[in-house]
N, C-alpha and C positions, 0 to 999 in steps of 0.2 A: 074129595072135598077140600083137603088141605091144598091141593094143587090149585083149585079155583080161588081159594082165599089168597094164595100167593100172587096169582095173576091180577086179582082186583086191587090188592095192596100196591103192586108195582104200577098199575094204571093210575091209581089215585095219586101216588107220589109224582108221577110224570106230569099230570095235568096241573096240580097245584104248584109244583116246582117251577113250571114254565111261567105261570102267572106271577109268582113271587119274584122271579129274577128276569122277567122280560125287560129288555132294554133295546135301545137303538144303537147298533154298532158296538156290540159287546159292553153294554152298560147294565147296571143292575136296575132293580125296580124303582130306585130313586132317580134314575136317569143319569148315573155317574159311575165312576170306577176309580181305582187307584192307578197311579202311573206305574208303568213297568220299569224295570231297571234299564231296559234298552232305551225307553223314551227319556228317562232322566239323564242318561249318558249323552243323548243327543241334545239335551237342553230344551226339549219340547214341553216338559211339565215338571212339577216338583212334588206333588202329592195327590191326594184324592181330589177329584173335580167332577162336576156334572155339567150337562148341557141339554139342549132341547127342552128347556123349561123346568129342569129338575131343581130341587131345593139347593140352597147355598150350603157349602161345606168347606172345610179347610182346603186351601189351594184353589178354590173355585173363584169365578168372577161373575158378577151380576150384570155383565154387559148387556145392553139393550139391543133390540132388533126391531125393524119396522114391521108392522102387521102382526098377524097371529102366526106363531111358529108352526111350521108344518108338522103333521103327525110323524112320530118317530118311525123310522124304517131301518132295515138292516143295511141300507145303502148309505146311511149317514156316516160321514168321515170324522175321525178324531185326529188330532195332531200327531199322535203316536203311530198313526197308520202310514206315515210317509218316511221314506228312508233318508231323504235329504231335504233341506229347506227349499232348494230350487223346485222340488216336486210340489211342495206346499204352494209356492207362488204360481207355478204352472196351473195347478188345480183351481186355485183362487181366481186367477185371471180368466180361465176357461169358463167359470161359472158366472163371471160378472159380479162377484161379491164386492161389498163395500162396508164401511162402518155402519151404515143404516140398512144394509141388506145382507144379512149373514145368517140364513136359516140353520146352518149347521154349527153355528156359534164357534167358528174357528178363531174369530177375532175376540180378544178379551180373555182368551184361554190362558190362564197363568198371569194375566195383567190386571191392573186395578180398574181400568176403564177401556171401553172400546175406542181404538185409535186408528182403525182402518188398516192395521197390520196384523195378518193372520198368525196364529201361534206366537212364538217368540223368535224374532229375527236374530241371527248370530251377530255378534259385534262386528261393525264395519261393513255389514251387508249393504249393497246398493238398493235402497228402498224405492228408488225411482222406477224399478222394474215392476213393482207391485201396483196393479191397477187400482186407481181411486185412492191411493195412499196420499197423505198430506205432502210427502216428499215428491211424489209424482206430479201432483197438482201444482206444487210450487215450481217444480222443474219445467213443466209445460208452460206455466205462466211466464217464467223467466225466458224460456225459448221464444215465446210469442213477443215479449217485450224487446228482446234482442233483435228479433226479426223485424219488428216495427221500426226500431232504430236503424237497422241496416237498410231498410227500404227508403226511409226518409233521408238517410245520409247518402245513399246511392243517387237519389233524384237530385239532391243539392250538388253533389260532387260532379255529376254529369253536366249539370247546368254551368257550374263554375269552370270546368275544364273546357267546355265548348265555347264559353264566352272569353276564355283566355284570362280569367281572373286568377289571383294568387290562391294557392291551395290553403284551405282552412278546415281541417277535419274534426274540430272540436264542437260538440253539440252545446247549444246555449243552455239547455236544461235537461232534466230527466235523471233516472237512476244510473248507477255505474254500468249496469247491464245494457241499458238503452244507449249510453254514451259509447260503450265498446262496440256495440252493433253499428252505431252511427259512423264511427271511425272506419270500421271495416268496409261498410257500404260506400262511404264517401270516397275512400282511396280508390276503390274499384271503379266507381262512377267517374271520378275525376280523370283517371287514365283513359277510360273509354271516350269521355267527352273530348279530351285533348287529342286523342287519335283521330276522332271524327273531324275535329277542327283542322288538323294538319291535312287530312285528305281533301277537305273542301277548300282549304287555302291553296293547295296545289292545283286543284281544278280551276279556281278563280284566277290564279296567276296565269295558267295556260290560256284561258279564255281572253284575259286582258292582253296577253302577248299576241294572240291571234288577231285581235282587233287593232293593236298598234302596228302590225305589219301592213294593214290596209289603209289606215287613215291617221291624221294628226290630231283630230278632236276626239276626246274620250267621252264615252257614254256608258255609265256603270249600271248594270241591271239592278232592279229593286231588291232582289234576294241578297245581293252583296252589299248594296248601299246601306241596308239596315243593320249590318254587322260590321263593327269597326275593323276587326282583323281581316275579314273577307274583303272588305272594301280596300284596305291597304294592299292586300295581296293582288287584287285585280289591277290597282293603279301601278303597282311595282312591275307587273308583267307588261302592262301597256307601255309604260315609260321606257322599259328595257328595249322593247321592240322599236319604238320611235327612235331611241338613241342609236340602235344598230343601223336603222335605215339612214339616219343622218351621217353616221360615220362611214357607211358604205358610199354615200353620195359624196362626201368629202374626199374619200380615197379616189373616187372617179374623177373629180375635178383636179385633184393633185396630179393624177396621171396625165390629164390633158395639159395642165400647166407645165409639167416636166417635158412633155413632148414639144410644146411650143417654145420652151426655153432653149432646148437643144437646136431648134430650127430658127431661133432668134426672132420669134413672132409672139407678140404680146396681145392676146385676145381674151380678156377676162370675161367671166359669165355675167349675165344680168342679175341672177339671184345673189343678193347681198350676203346671205348666210354662207355661201360657198366661195365668195371672192377671196377670202383669206387662204383657203386651202389651195385654190388655183395659184395664188401669188407665191405660196411656199413651193409648189411644184415648179413654177416658172423659174424662180431663183435657183432652185436645185439644178434645173436644166441649163441655165446660164453658167452655173459653176462648172458643170461637166463640160460644156462647150469651151469655156475659157481654158480649162485644164488640157483639153485636146490641142489648142493652138499653142499654149505654153510648152507642151511636150514637143510639138513640131519644131519650135524654135530651139529648144534644148538639144534635140537630136541633130539639128542642122549645124550646131556649133562643133560637132565632131568632124565635120567634113569641110567647113568653111574657115579660112584663115582670118577673115574679118566679116563683120555683119553686113548682110546684103538684104535690102528690103524685099520682102516676098511679094509675089504677084497676087495680091488680095485687094478686093474693092472696098471692103469694110475697114475703116481706120481702127475700129475697136479690135478687130481680129489681128491687124498688123501690130498694134500695141501689145497685145497678149503674146504674139510671136516673138517680138523683140525682147520682152521681159524674160521669156523662156531662154532665148539665146544668151542673154547676158547673165542669167542665173547659173549657167553651167560652169561649176568650179572644177569639174573633172578635167576639163580641157587645160586648165592652168597646171595641173599636176602632170599631164601628158607633155605639155610644152617644156616644163622645167626638167623632166626626166630626159627628154630628147636632147635638149641643149647640153645637159651634163654629159650624156653619152658621146655626143659629137665633140665636145671640147676635150674629152679624154682621149680622142684619137682612136678609139676602138672601132671595130667593124660594126655596121648597122645591125642591130638585133632588137626587134620590137617585143617587149614583154607581153605575155598573153593578156594581162588585164588592160592593156592599152591598144589592143588590136582594133577596137571599134573607132579609135581616133587615128588610124594609120596615116591618113593624109597629113594631119597636123604633126604627128610624130616625125615623119620623114622630112617635112619642111624644116622643123626646128633642129633636127639632127644635122641636116646640111648646114644650117646656120652655125651651129656649134662647131661642126667640123671645119668650116671655113675659118672660124676664129682660131682653131687649133693650127691650121696650116699657116695662117698669117703670123701667129706667134712663133712658129717653127722657123719661118723665113726670117723674121726679125732677129732671131737668135743666131742664125747662120751668118747673116750679114754683119752682125756685131762682132762675131768671132773673126771673120775675114778682115774686117777693118782694123782690128787690133794687131793682126799679123803684119799688115802693110806698114803700119806706123813703126813697128819694131824693126822691119827691114830697112826702112828709110833712115832710121836712127843709126843703124849699124853701118850703112853705106856712108852716111855723113861722118861718122867717126873715122872710117877708113880713109876717106878723102882728106880729112884734117891731118891725119898722121902722115900721109904721103906728101902733103904740101909742106909739112914741117921738115921732112927729110930733104926735099929738093932745095928748100930755102936754106 
């Protein structure tokens, strides 16, 4: 019997003990419990607290939650159940909890009010990681504002770059975040717009050049005419091609004039724009022709002792020939050297630098040598004459003495 009484007593204690201390997630019948030393060390709580609708107590928070709190279950989490705060955040985010939806009352636990931050975040923790937290909401708002500024700046920068306008990446209005985003977007858009403009300018220039190679009258496509920089690029290419064609044509007429000048034929073109180029070529040809006749006269002076009119029909050529003959100063040096050698009475020896004027050198050497011979003969005769006079004087003296002796 005592055995039956003991069993009944044990059963009674178990049933009523369970009722008295039933709780959700290791809570007591009031729906709360004291913080463990481990939780206090982690900074997750400071004293006794309750949740899931339990009465207020020291260290507890009367944070609100939307709707009726769900019935307590043993799956209910308490801040002291997590090893790290990152685990708290991961759990909070996975449940989609917020300041207005927190059935497990993790928010406000140890705090004065519900603020959208579960448990107590360590100092310096990045609260933007916490879903629906004020910090995350503000962060997302800032991101969107910065994105809006970047998009607006990009559009304006691309437009300014493509139009060739001066860069201006300052937003006229907006918050600092918006202005920073605007600057970033503008700079990127401006560079892209400018690159696009350079690509299209190159294309416009090439098309203008191609047209200028074919015709003298410009015709600008509408796509380029509406854009000042593209229009200028097209015109530049066109004008460059026209200029090159004109220069090529001038060179062609210069060559014709040069040939005519050498042949002493003047036949200028009918096109007035190229008459000057032809005349320049003709005068250059005449100059070369004159130099050829002057050179002929110059060379002739090495073999002619005096000027001889060449057998040329054109008096202009004859005049050029004569000028060349008379301009040869080398012949004067050859003449003087030959005369000096001849007058010295040495044997004829033409220096190497005078061999091209051999005829002239020999002639003037002989002239000099003749002078040498004449001077030598005069000297001999003078000496002989002096001796004859001396002999006559001696004979006269002897005759005078003899006469005196006879007398």
